[in-house]
C-alpha positions in Angstrom: -104.6 -24.5 -19.6 -102.0 -21.9 -20.8 -99.3 -25.1 -21.3 -102.0 -26.5 -23.8 -102.6 -23.8 -25.9 -98.8 -22.7 -25.8 -98.2 -26.6 -27.1 -100.9 -26.6 -29.4 -99.5 -23.3 -31.1 -95.9 -24.5 -30.9 -97.0 -27.7 -32.6 -99.3 -25.8 -35.1 -95.9 -23.5 -35.8 -93.4 -26.1 -36.4 -96.0 -28.2 -38.6 -96.0 -25.1 -40.9 -92.1 -24.6 -41.0 -91.6 -28.2 -41.7 -94.2 -27.1 -45.0 -92.3 -24.4 -45.8 -88.8 -25.9 -45.4 -90.1 -28.3 -48.1 -91.4 -25.3 -50.1 -87.9 -23.8 -50.0 -85.3 -26.8 -50.6 -87.8 -28.9 -52.8 -90.6 -31.9 -52.3 -88.1 -34.6 -53.0 -90.2 -36.1 -55.3 -93.8 -36.5 -52.6 -95.8 -34.2 -54.4 -99.1 -32.8 -52.4 -98.7 -36.0 -49.8 -98.9 -34.0 -46.7 -98.0 -36.7 -43.9 -94.6 -37.4 -46.4 -93.9 -33.5 -47.0 -93.8 -33.2 -43.2 -91.6 -36.2 -42.9 -89.3 -34.0 -45.5 -89.6 -31.1 -43.8 -88.7 -32.8 -40.2 -85.6 -34.2 -42.2 -84.5 -30.3 -43.6 -85.5 -29.4 -39.7 -82.9 -31.8 -38.4 -80.2 -31.3 -40.6 -80.2 -27.4 -40.0 -80.4 -27.7 -36.8 -77.9 -30.0 -35.9 -75.7 -28.4 -39.0 -76.2 -25.0 -36.8 -75.4 -26.9 -33.4 -72.2 -28.1 -35.0 -71.6 -24.8 -36.3 -72.4 -23.0 -33.0 -70.0 -25.6 -31.0 -67.3 -25.4 -33.5 -67.2 -23.5 -36.6 -64.7 -25.4 -38.6 -66.5 -28.5 -38.1 -69.4 -28.7 -40.3 -69.1 -29.9 -43.6 -69.4 -28.1 -46.8 -72.5 -28.4 -48.9 -70.7 -30.7 -51.8 -69.4 -33.1 -49.1 -73.6 -32.9 -46.8 -74.8 -33.5 -50.7 -72.1 -36.8 -51.4 -73.1 -38.1 -47.6 -76.6 -37.8 -48.6 -76.5 -39.5 -52.1 -74.3 -42.4 -50.2 -77.8 -42.6 -47.8 -80.3 -42.5 -50.7 -77.9 -45.4 -52.6 -77.7 -47.7 -49.2 -81.7 -47.4 -48.7 -82.5 -48.4 -52.3 -80.0 -51.5 -52.8 
């Protein structure tokens, strides 16, 4: 029974964290569409976790912020064409 409670609590906290990341970093134009906000928050969460993992494994390996922005723009361009 505790496992069900714990998983529900973690799931709820994760959803709240994703929404908070959208508030922190911007909504990317998704507005108040909660499913899209959650998806964007999940992307922010994955990017943060991945960058943190790279930094922990090799502090010199994560690309600088301008390079990350350029990479995201390249992805965005490839998705819209």
